[in-house]
C-alpha positions, 0 to 999 in steps of 0.5 A: 659363262667365263673360262673361270666358270668352266675351269671351276666346274671341271675342277668340281667334277674332278674333285667329286669323281676323285672323292668317290674313287678314293672312298670305300663308302662314297659320299657321291652316289654312283649315278651322280658320277655317271651323270657327270661322265655322260655330260662330259661325253655328250660335250666331247661328242658335240665338239667332235661332230662340229669338226670340219670334214677332212678333205681328201689329199691326193 
Protein backbone atom coordinates (compact mmCIF):
# COMPACT_ATOMS: atom_id res chain seq x y z
CA UNK A 1 0.00 0.00 0.00
CA UNK A 2 1.42 3.37 -0.97
CA UNK A 3 0.91 6.82 0.50
CA UNK A 4 -1.22 7.65 -2.55
CA UNK A 5 -3.46 4.68 -1.80
CA UNK A 6 -3.87 5.87 1.80
CA UNK A 7 -4.58 9.41 0.63
CA UNK A 8 -7.15 8.21 -1.89
CA UNK A 9 -8.81 6.03 0.75
CA UNK A 10 -9.05 8.90 3.21
CA UNK A 11 -10.38 11.22 0.52
CA UNK A 12 -13.04 8.65 -0.37
CA UNK A 13 -14.05 8.28 3.29
CA UNK A 14 -14.28 12.05 3.74
CA UNK A 15 -16.34 12.37 0.55
CA UNK A 16 -18.74 9.63 1.67
CA UNK A 17 -19.19 11.21 5.10
CA UNK A 18 -19.58 14.70 3.63
CA UNK A 19 -22.17 13.43 1.16
CA UNK A 20 -24.12 11.72 3.94
CA UNK A 21 -24.01 14.83 6.15
CA UNK A 22 -25.10 17.21 3.41
CA UNK A 23 -28.03 15.17 2.18
CA UNK A 24 -31.53 15.13 3.60
CA UNK A 25 -31.86 11.62 2.20
CA UNK A 26 -28.36 10.13 2.50
CA UNK A 27 -27.24 7.70 -0.17
CA UNK A 28 -24.65 6.32 2.25
CA UNK A 29 -26.31 4.26 4.98
CA UNK A 30 -25.62 5.39 8.52
CA UNK A 31 -24.21 1.98 9.44
CA UNK A 32 -21.63 2.32 6.65
CA UNK A 33 -20.58 5.77 7.91
CA UNK A 34 -20.32 4.41 11.46
CA UNK A 35 -18.23 1.48 10.21
CA UNK A 36 -15.82 3.95 8.54
CA UNK A 37 -15.56 5.97 11.74
CA UNK A 38 -15.05 2.79 13.82
CA UNK A 39 -12.23 1.70 11.51
CA UNK A 40 -10.60 5.11 11.85
CA UNK A 41 -10.95 5.01 15.64
CA UNK A 42 -9.37 1.54 15.75
CA UNK A 43 -6.45 2.74 13.60
CA UNK A 44 -5.94 5.83 15.76
CA UNK A 45 -6.09 3.81 18.99
CA UNK A 46 -3.52 1.36 17.61
CA UNK A 47 -1.21 4.28 16.77
CA UNK A 48 -1.64 5.70 20.28
CA UNK A 49 -0.97 2.30 21.85
CA UNK A 50 2.23 1.99 19.78
CA UNK A 51 3.66 5.21 21.19
CA UNK A 52 6.51 4.72 23.64
CA UNK A 53 5.72 5.12 27.32
CA UNK A 54 6.88 8.55 28.46
CA UNK A 55 9.79 8.50 30.89
CA UNK A 56 9.36 10.53 34.07
CA UNK A 57 11.35 13.73 34.19
CA UNK A 58 12.98 14.67 37.46
